[in-house]
N, C-alpha and C positions, 0 to 999 in steps of 0.2 A: 774384270776382278776390281774389287772394290778397293777404294785407297783406305788401308788402316787408319792413317793420318787423319784425315776429312772424320773416319768414323767415331776417333776418338774425339775430336773438335765437337761433333753433333751430341753425344753423349753428353760433354762436360756444360756445353750450352744448353741442355735440357735440365741441369740441376741448378742453374746462374740465370733463367731466363729473368725479361726484364721486367717492370710492374704493367706496363701497357701488354707486353707478349701475356705473361701469368691471365691477367684480365680476360685478355681475347681470349686464350685456349678454356677456361672454366665454360665459355658459352660453346668452343668448337668439340672438346673434347668425348669419349665416350658417346658418338654416335648423338650426343644430346641436340646437334642442331640440323632438325628436321631428319633424321638417320644418317646426313653423309657422314662417311668415315673421314675424319681428319687423322694429321700423324702431325708431331711436331719435330722440329730441327731435322729434317729429313735431307739426306744427301741424295742430289741429282745433278750427275757428271761430275765435273770439278766444284760445284755449288752446294753450301747447305742453306734449305732455305724453311722460313722461320715456321710455316703451316704448309701442308700440300693434301689433297683430296684425290682421290682417283674416281671416285665413284659418289653421284652419278654421273660426274665431270670431274676432267682434269684441271684443277686448279691450284695456283698456287697463290698463297698471302703471304704478302713481306710487311713486317712492320718495323719502319725505318727511326730511328734516331737522328740525332743531328750531325752525325759524323757526315752521313750519307749525299748531305751537300759536296761535302769534297771528293765524292767519287763518284760522280756521274757518269763517266765514261765506263765506269767498272758495272755497275747496275745498268746500263743500260743494254753494256753485254752479256751481262745474266739473264734478263728479258729474253733479248734477241734467242741465246740457247737452250733456254726454256720454252717459247713457243716454238723452237724448230723440233721440242721434242711430244709435242702434243700438246701443254698445259694454258690455259690461260694464268697472265698473271695480275694478279690484283696488290698494289700499294698505299697502304697508309702509312700518315705521319704516327708518331709516340702521342702527340698532342691529340689526333684525332682520334684513335681508342680512349684515350682518356677521356677528352671532353664530349665525345659523340657516339660511344659505343653501338645504339640502338640505330643511329645511320649508316654506322660501317659494317653493321650484321646486315640491315636491309639488303647492301650491296654486294656482300658475298651472296646472301639470298637471293638474287636476280639473278646473279653473274651465273649459279648451281639451277637456273630457272626451277626454285622450287616452291611449292604454295606459302602462302604467309599462314605462319601457325607460331605463338608465339614461344619462347624461347626459355624454359626452366631456370632458374639460378639454384645452384645447389640446397641453399634455403629452402626454394621453393619445391625442389624435389620431394625433402624431407618433411615437407610438410602435410605433401598430396599423401605422401606413403601412410604419413601418420596417419590422415583421414582416410584412407582406404581402407587401413586396419581396424580402423576404430566402428567404421560399420557392419 
């Protein structure tokens, strides 16, 4: 049975995402990232992960803030648990997501073993949709 406290905490974390988490989520949500289905703030066992994908490959993406420097043992235990559940775990810092989003997305793409294809921003999708309607 799922831990109701963890589920409520995950819902709260979805509403209060950090800037880097929001930025990454805009690129991963709604199968926008090469058709891979990501969910955010997912409960897996006794942990909440920032982003999880189950298809085409089981992958967890964590975006770590500065506080994670102080909890290396906890993070290592979580990674071991997630790997035992069949997930590959990628960890990025807030700075990496903020200053090198394209590089972060490339690493995620390689981990999912997806072919190279551009990821559209929400603005790009609106422009593309407008072009399709006008032709």
